[in-house]
N, C-alpha and C positions, 0 to 999 in steps of 0.2 A: 196840205197833206189830205188826200182822200181818206175818209174814215169809214170803216165798215162796222156796223153796230154789234155790240156784244151784250148778251142778256144780263150779265153780271152788273152792268151799269145801273140797271133798275134796282137791284138789291143794294147797291152802294148809295143810292140817291139820298136816303134819309140820314146818312152819316156824314155827308159832305160838309155840312155847316156846323157839326158838333165838334167838340174840342178833342176827342180821342184821336190818337195817331191811327191812320189807316195803313195796315200792313198787307201788302198784296204778294202772295206767294204763288208758285206754280212752276211747271217745267220750262226749260230753256225754249225760247222762241214761240211761246204760246200767245204772245201779244201784249205782255205786261207794259212794255215801254210805249207801244202805240196807244194803249188805253190811258197811260199817264199823260202823254202829250196831249191827247184829246181833252182830258179833264183839266189840264193846265190851261189850255186855251179857253175852255168853258168858264173856269173860275178866275181867269186872269192872274195865274200864279207864275212861279219860276220853277225851272227844271234844271237839275244837275245830275250828272252821272259820276259815281265814285270810281268808274273805270278810268276816268281822267286822273292821272297821278297828282297833278297840282291841286285839284279839288279834294282828293283823298287826303293829302297832307294837311290841308287847311282844316278839313273836317275833324281829323284826328288830333292835331296839335293845338288848335285854337278855335273850338266850336263856337264860342261867343262871337268872335270876330267873323267867323264863317257866315252865321245867319244874318249879321248886320248888312251884308252885301245884298240880301234879297228882301222881298216883301213878306207879307204875313201868311202867304200860302206857298209852301215849298214842297216840291216833289223830288225825292232823293232816290235815284235809280241805281241798280247794281250794288246794293248795300253789302253784299257778301264780300266785297273787297276790303271792308273795314272789320277787323277782328273784334273790335270793341264797340261795334255799332249800337248794340243795346244800351250800353252805359252812356254813350254820347247822346242818343235820342232821349233817354230818360232825363238827362241833365237839361237838354233844350226844352223838353216838355214842362219841367218843373220851373225853369227860370223865365219862360216867355209864355204867359197865359194866352196871349193873342195870336200865337203862332200855330198855324194848322200844318201838320206834317203828314205827308204821304210817302211811304217807304216800300220799295220792292227789292226782291232779290231772286236769283235763280234757284233751282232745286237744292243746291248745296248750301243755301243760306241757313236753314235751320240746323244743319248738322255742324257746320264749321263755326257759325257765329251765334253766340248766346244772346238771344233777344228776349224770349218769353219771360225769364225770371226778372228782368229789369222793368218790363212794361205791364205787369199785372195791374189791371184796373185802369190802365192808361191807353190801351190799344184795342182795336177791333180787327180781326183777321178775315181776309177774303182769299179764296183760291181761284186762280184763273187757269182753266184747263184748255187744251186744244178745242176747237169748235165741236159742239155736239151736233146731232143731225138736224135739229131745228135751225141752229145758226148756219149750218152748211147750206140749208135750203134758202135761208134769207139772203145769203151771199150769191148762190148759184141759180136759184129758180124761185124768185120772189112770188111769182104768180101761183105757185103751188103751196105756199106757206099756210094760207087760210084753210085750204083743204086738209093739209096735214094736221093742223090744230084741231079740226073737227074730228078726224079719225082718232087722234090721241084722247080727246075729250070723251069720245064714245067708249074707248077702252077703259078709262077710269070711272065713267058712269056705270059700266058693267061691273067693275070690281066693287063699287059702292052698293050694288044690289039692284040697279035699274035694269029694265028690259031694253035690249038693243037689237038692231037688225043690221049687221054690217053689210054694206054694199060698197064696192071699190070702183074707182075710176082712175084713169091715167096710170094703170098698173105698170106699163112698160117704161114710162118716164120715171116713176118712182123707183122701179127696179134698177134702171140704168144709173140713176143718181146714187142709190144705195151701193151699187157695185163700185163706183168710183170712190165713194167715201170709205168703204171698208178696205179697199186696196191701198189707197194713198193717205187715208187718215184726215185729221182735222187741223193740222198746224196751218196757221193763217197764210203764210207765204206759199205753201204747197197748194192750198185751196184756190188761191187767186190765180195761180199759174194754169194756163190751158194746155201747154205743151207737155205731154206725158214724159218725154225724155228729161225735161228740166225738172219736173216733179220728182223723178227718181234721183236726179243729181242733188236736189235740195235735201231730200230725206237722207241720202248717204252722207252728205256734209253735216247734217244735224247729228247723226250718229257719231261721226268722227269728232265733231266739236264737243259733244257731251263727254266722250272718253278723254279727250285731251285737256279740256278745261275743268269740268266738274269733277271727274274721277281722278285724273292724274294730278292736275295743278292744285285744286282746292282741297281734295280729300286725301291726297298723298297715297293713292293706291299705285304701287309700283309694278305689280304683276299684271299688266294690262292684257296679256295673252290669256291668262286664266280668267280674268274678268270677262273678256270677249267670249271665251268658251262657255262660261256660265250664261251669258245673255243669249247665246245661240241655243243652248240646251233648253232654256226656259221658253224660247220662242217655239220650239218643237213641242213643248209641254203645255202650251196654252189650253186651259180648261181641265188640266189634269191635277191630281193631288200632288202637293209638294212634299216629297219624302226626303228629308235631309240626309239620312244615312246612306241611302242608295245613290243619291245625287253626289254626295261627297266621295263615295267610292268610284263612281263612274268618271268623275272629273279629276280624281286623284288630288283632292283638295282637302285640307284640314277642316274639320267640322266647324270650329270657331271662325275660321276665315270665311267659310261659306255663309254662316249666319251673319257675319259682318257685311259681306257683299250683298246679300239679300236685303238687309236693312238699308243699305245705301240705295239700292234700286227702288225700294218702296219710298224712301224719303226724298228721292230726287224725281219722283213722279214718272218712273218708267214702268213699274209693275204695280199691281194691286193684288192683295191676297183676300180671298173670300172664305170666311170661316164656315164650319158645318152647322146645320140646324139639328138639334137633338133634344128629345124629351125622354127617350128610353136610354139610360146610361149603359145598359148591357148590350143591346143589339145595334145601336147606331154609332157611327163614327163621330167622335167628339173633339178631336184635336187637329188632324191634318187639314191644311187649307189648300184651296185651289188657286192657281196662278193665272192672271190675265194681264193684258197690257193696257196702259192708260190710253195709248194711241196705236191703232192697228197698222197705220202707215209706218211708224217707227219699227214695229215688230217685223213687218215685211222687209224693211231696209236691212235689219239685222240678218235676215235669211237671204237677202239678195233676190227675193222673189216678188215680182210685181205683175204676175200673170193675172188676166181677167178673172173675176170671181167665179164665173160659170165653169171655167176650165181647171179650177184648183182642186187638188186632193184634200186640202185643209179648209175647204169652204165651210164645213160645219163648225170648225173651231173659230173661224173669223166671225161668223154670224152669232155664235154664242158670246164671243167677246164683245161684239157690237151691242147686243141686248143688255148684258150686265152693265156696260158703261152708261146706257140710257136709263135703265130702271133704278140705278142706285141714287138718282136724284129724288126719287119719290119715297124712299124709306130704306130700312135696313135690309140688306140682301145676304142670304146665306145659301148653301146648297145642302141637299139631303142625301145621305148614303148610309146603308146598313152594312153590318159586317158580312152579310150574305151578298153584298154588291148590288142590291137594288138601289137605284139612284134617280133623283130629280135634279135637273140642271140648277134651278134656283127656287128659293122660297122667299118671297117678298113680304115684309111686314108693312102693309100700307094702311095707315090710319087705324092701327090696331087689328087689322084683318090679315090672317095668314093666307097668302095666295101662292100656290105652287105654279111655277112657270117652266114650260118645256120649250126648247128651241130645236127645230128640226128643219132639214132641207126638204125631204120628201118622206113618204111612208106614214104608217100609223104610229100612234103614241106607244111608248114602251110599256111592258107589263109593270115595270118599276113605278111608272107614273100612276097607274091604276092602283098599285099597292099603297102609295101615299094617300090617294083619295080614300081608299078603304080604311086606312089606319086613322087618319086625322079628320076625315069628313069636312073639308073646307066647303064653304058655301059657293065659292067661285074659284076657277082655275083658268089659266091662259096657255094656249099653245101657239107659238109663232111658227108658221110654216108657209110653204109656197103653193101647196096643192089642195088647200081646203079652206073654207071660210064658213062662218055661222056659229050658232050656239047649239051644243048638244048636251043632253042630260046623261051623266055617267054616275050611276048610283044616286047619291044625294047631292051631287055637285053639278053645277052648270059650268060647262067648259066652253070658253070662247076660242075659236080658231081664226087667226088673222095673219096677214102678211107681216114680215119682220119690220117693215118700215112704219107700222102703225104706232110704234113706241116713240 
């Protein structure tokens, strides 16, 4: 099997030979099984999937006999099919000190299957998401990866206080790749496929499978039409504040049901909620969260819109969603908004530094951004935009203007 590298493998490396159970979580079709098979071959281990009913019965009814069939390194996939997976894994961990277990499950795993309470001190958790932009480039344009990493290093050198002089090359290639990534997302099977019609079909099938398996079968959500309506509404709301009362009214959905459905979407890695940044409890929003999608390709599949980025009316929303997904790897991300509706897209806490981040297609920075700079006087700020580059001094703040793909 041809293997395409994932960055998470480097993070997992130091845990491969330790005793702790490795639990790999993440959305459906993010590449968990592929990664497990790769690690199995690397470690000369054994692989089983609990989607196989015979394996599931053996695992549940006689776990001691189950592990005797295999060697000392065992990869257990699709663990969400076993309701008492946590209890069985704890038993195996305690009984067999020489057994190294790797366990994975789809997004519904954590909700339906109690694992954490059984494996306290016995497991280390990893999350595998769809490809980020760096991984996308590794798979699609390896010759540009080194240049991309230099751009990104320059961005974070600037945030750390160093002087930088941004100069870009290969703008059209990076722009084209970013356009494909933002429209079709980072699910591995979709990224590998070159035919745009097949990409669309794969994403639509992923959306359908998510609803039928995770939502309906595992999580027992019986009102799929209402769940679909919510997903569509949230897709239109990308980057907006999530106001439960108005959304509940618009969808004619019970408030508690709405809260439950939102929780499912968060825990199955479909959406993420960004909380507000606030220091002034009187004038700044402190409760409402903004909604974004873990993968923009899935978001576009929900809407049935795969138009090229340059032609889209929601281009700004997609670019904003792209940036938040990338910068969340580097620190806590929040957004800023006052009761007077002044707003900054994101506030990144990077190594203890508060860095306001604005995401724009074209045009000048908003007065709201200047208001944040005036109020909080950060040393550095970043604006991702298409029509400007360089460093400008705004009051007491150095502001870096760079293309969106610098992140």
